[in-house]
N, C-alpha and C positions, 0 to 999 in steps of 0.2 A: 742061320743068321739071327742074332739077337735083336731085341726091340730097340735098344739104344743105337745100334748100327743102322737099323732101318730108318729111324728118325733122322740120323745124320745124313743119310742118302737123300731123304726127302727134302731137308733144308738145303742141301747142296744143289738138288735139281731146281729148286726155286731160284737160287742165286744164278745158276747157269741160264735159266729161262729168261732172267731179266736182261742178260747180255745177248741172247739169241732171240728168235721169234717167239712170242708168247704162246704157251701151250697149256691147255686145261688138263687136269688129271684128277683122279680119285683112286684111292686104294684103301683096303682094310687089312689089318693084321690081327691075329688072335693069339693071346698069350695068357696062360694061367687064368682062364675064365673071363678075360677082359677083351672086348672088341675096341680097336683103335682105328678110327677112320680119318684119313687126311684128304682134303679136297682143296684145289686151287682153281680159280677161274680168272681170266683176264677181262677186265672191264674197260670198254672204250668210252670212258667218261672221266672228267676232271676229278681231282682229289676232293674238292669241296662237294661236288654232287654225289660222288660215291660215298663219302662220309655221311652226307645228309640222309641218304637212303638207309644206311645202317643205323643212324641215330633215330630215324622214324620207327624202325623195327623195335629198337630198345624202348622207346616211349610207348608204343602201342601194345607191346607185350605186358607192360605194367598197367595201362589205363584203358585200352580199347582193343580187346582181343578180336572182336568181330571184324574190325577193319583189316586185320592181317589176312583174313580169308579171301580178300579181294586182290591180294598181290603176293605177299611173302609166303603164305600157306596155300596159295592157289595150286590145285592139282595134287596136293599131298595126301588126299583121301583121309583127312583127319576128322571128318564128320560123316563117315559111312556113306560117302557119295557113290561108291561102287563096291560090289562084293569082292573080297580078297581073302587070302588064307588067314590073315590076321588083321582085324579092323580096330581103329581107334576112333573114339568119339570124344573130342576135346571140347568140354562143356564151358569151362569158365576159368578165369584167373582173378585173383584178388591180391592187390599190392598193399603191403603194410609199410607206410612211409617211415614209421619209427624204427622198425627192425630191418627194413630193406629187403624183406622176404616176399617172394611171389608164391602164392599157393595156387597150383593148378589142380583142376578136378576133371576127371573123365572116365569113360568106360574102356576096357580092353576086351575085345571079343575074338575068340578063336572060332572061326566059322564052323557051324554044325557040331561044336563040341561044348563050349562053356563061355559064359560071360562073367567078367569081373567088374561089377559096377562101382562107380564113385571112388576110383583110386585117387588117392591124394599124393601130390608131389610138391614138396616145398623146395624152392631154389633161391639162390641169391644171384642177382644179375649186377655186374659192376663193369666199370670202364676205366681205361687208362689212356691218356693222350700223351704223345711224345713231341718234343720240339721239332723232330724231323717231319712231322705231319702224319706219322703213323698212329693208328688208333687200335686198341685191343679191347674186345668185349669178352667178359668172362661169365660163365654160368656154372654154379656149383650146387650139386644136390645136397640138401640138408636132411631131408626125410622123405621116405616113400613107404607106403604100407603094402609092400609085397612085389610090385612090378619091377622096380629097379633097386639094386643093392648099392650101386656106386655109379656116379656120373659126374663128369666135369668136361667143359668144352671151352675152347678159345676161338673167337672169330676176329681176324686181323684185317685191317684195311691198310694196304701198303701203297702209297702214291708214288708214281714215277712221273716227275714233273714234265708237263707238256707232251706226255706220251699216253698215259692211261693209269690204271690202278689194278693192283692185285687184291682179290678177295681170297683169303686163306682160312680154312677152318680145320681144327683138330678136335676130335670128339672121342672121349673115353667112356665106355659104358660096361657095367657088369650087372646082369639081370638077377632078379630073385630066383630062388631055387627051382620053381616050376618052369618059369620062362627060360631059365638057363638050360634046362633039358630040352624044351621045345624049340628054342631058337638056335639051331645048329649053325655052323659056319656058312653052309650053302644057303640056308634060309635067311641069314642075316642080310644078304645082298638083296633078296626079294622083299624083305620086310622093312629094313632100316636104311641100308646104304643108298638106295635109289631116292629115298625121301631126303636124305642129307644133301645129295647132289642136286635134286630139284629145288630145294630151299635156297642154296647158294646161287643157282642159276636164276631163280626168281628175283633175288636181290640185284643181280647183275642186269636183268631185263629192265627193272624199274629204274636203275641208275642211268642206263643207256637211253631209256625213253625220255627221261628228264633232260639229258644232255641234248638230244635231238630237238626237243621242244624249245629249249633255251636258244639254241642256234637258229631255229626257225623264227623266233620272236625277236632276235637281236639283229638290228639293221647292220648291213655291211658298212664299214668305215669309208 
C-alpha cells in the first residue's frame, strides 16, 4: 500500500466519521526514511472555543513557552520529568517578528548513552483561516543542527456547527543520520507517537474545559 493511498484512506475515514459517530484515531506510516503520523480527535466544544485554544498555543509557542507546560505540553516529558529511553529538555524559544522564525533550543538525551546539548531547531509557524470556519496551522523546519533532517506538520481545526469540532494533525519527520539509526519504527511509537497523541488530547481537554466553564457561567434563558 503506497503512501498516497494511505493518505486517501485517512481523509476518507475522517469524512465518514463526520457522518457516523465521532471516533478518535492515530496511525504512523514509514516510507523512505520518513515517519508520517496522522491523528484526529473529536472535541466536544464549539468552533469558537476550539479555535481559541489552538490560537493560544500558536501565541504561547512564540512568546510564552513556559505557559505551555501547564496545559499543551503537560505530561509530554519534555523537561526530563521522568526517566525514559530518550529524553528531551526543551529549554527555550525565541520568536523573530521580522522573519517569522521561531528558534527552539534544547537537549536530547539517550539514557545511559549520550547527551546532545543545545540542539537548535528553526521553524516557521503560520496559519490560514477559511470562510467555512476551518483553520489550519502549519509548522515547517528551516534548520536543525543534527537532530531532525526534515519536518513539517499541519494542525487543522474543523468545526461541525452545533455538534463539535475535529482536531486533525498530520506530522512528517525525517531524523538526522544518528537518530535515524536509533529511532526504529517500533521505537518511534514509544518515543514520538505517544507524545503527538498526548499533545492533541491536551488541546482537546483545554477546549472542553473552557466549554464547560462557559456553560456553567452562562445563565439559562
